[in-house]
N, C-alpha and C positions, 0 to 999 in steps of 0.2 A: 484105871478109873481116878484112884489116887493122883497121879501125875497131870492128869487135866483138870482133876477140880483144885488142886492146889497149885497150879501155875494158872488157873484163873484168878484165883482169889487172894492171890498173893506174887503172883511172878512178876512184879513191880519190887518186890523187897526180896528176893532170894530166886535161886534155882534149885525148883524140885525136882526128882527124879525119882520112877517106878522103878523097882525090880525085883528080880524073884530068884529061888534056888534053884529053880530048873527052868529050862528055857521053853516057851510055848511057840507054837507054828507061826502065832497070830493073837492080835487081841481078838478077844469074844468079840462076836456083832451083837452081842445082847449086853454088853458093857458101854459099847459104842451107844448103841441106842440107849441105853438109861440115862448117861450124862445128857446126851443132847435132850430128849424127853422131859429130863428134870431142871437142867439148868441151861442148854441150847447153847451147850459146849458141843462144840465138832473136835473129833478126834480124828485128825486125820492122818496120814501116814506117818508125820515126825512121830506119831505114839507107835512103841513096837515095844514085844516082848524084849529085855534086856535081861544080863544074869547080874545079880550083886554083883560082881569083880570088876564088872563094866564100869560101876557109877562110883568106885572109891577113889581117893578117900571123901570122906562127907564130914560134917559137922554134926548131923545129927541122924541116926538110924532108928526107922521108926518100922516095928514090927506090925503085922496084922495079927497074930495067936493064931492061927490057922492050922494049929496043929503041925508046923513044920520045923526043922532043925535049921535053926540059922548059923552058916558059918562064924570062925570068931572075926568080928572085923575093926578094926581101931576108928574110933568115931568120938568127938567131945561129947556125946550124950545119947540117951538111947533110951525108946519107951515103945512098951506095947498096947496096942489099942484094942485087941482082943475081939478081932472082927470075925464075923462069921463067913468061910469063903462060898460065893457064891456060883463058883464054876461048877457045870453042868446044872443049876436050877433055870426055873422061867426069866421073863422077863420082869414079872414083881420082885423076884428073890434078889435081882441084878439092883433091881432100882432100892428096892428096902436098903441092901449094902450101900448103893452110892448114898444114900441120905445120911445113913452112918460115919461114911468117910466125911461127907460135907462137914458134919458136925464138929468132927475130930479135928479135922482141916482149920476151921474157924478159929478154935483154940490155938492152934499151932501158929497161925497166921500172928493172933494177937501177942503169942510169948515171941516171936522173931521182933515184931514193931518195938516191944518194949524193949530189947538190948539197945 
């Protein structure tokens, strides 16, 4: 969700990628549904699960704070958004998470624009 929302809001100013510490089989259909319901963003097949190692190096790493130990990585910056992992939840849980991500991404896009 974070990658789709970030690219929707700021894809013209930076490249945004999302990855995890463990690989999933697929993007959760509820994640796709939530971002479409709320923001009209279509998460097509380009949005796929990736491991952090596939996305490095990066300028900024944003961790979601889902009680997952992140590997040591090299970046110019790091921030933790302390979000709740919606995995296993209902569409309402995914939509709440997507709204939280959206608000954080707005701030991140503003930071990138100011650089």
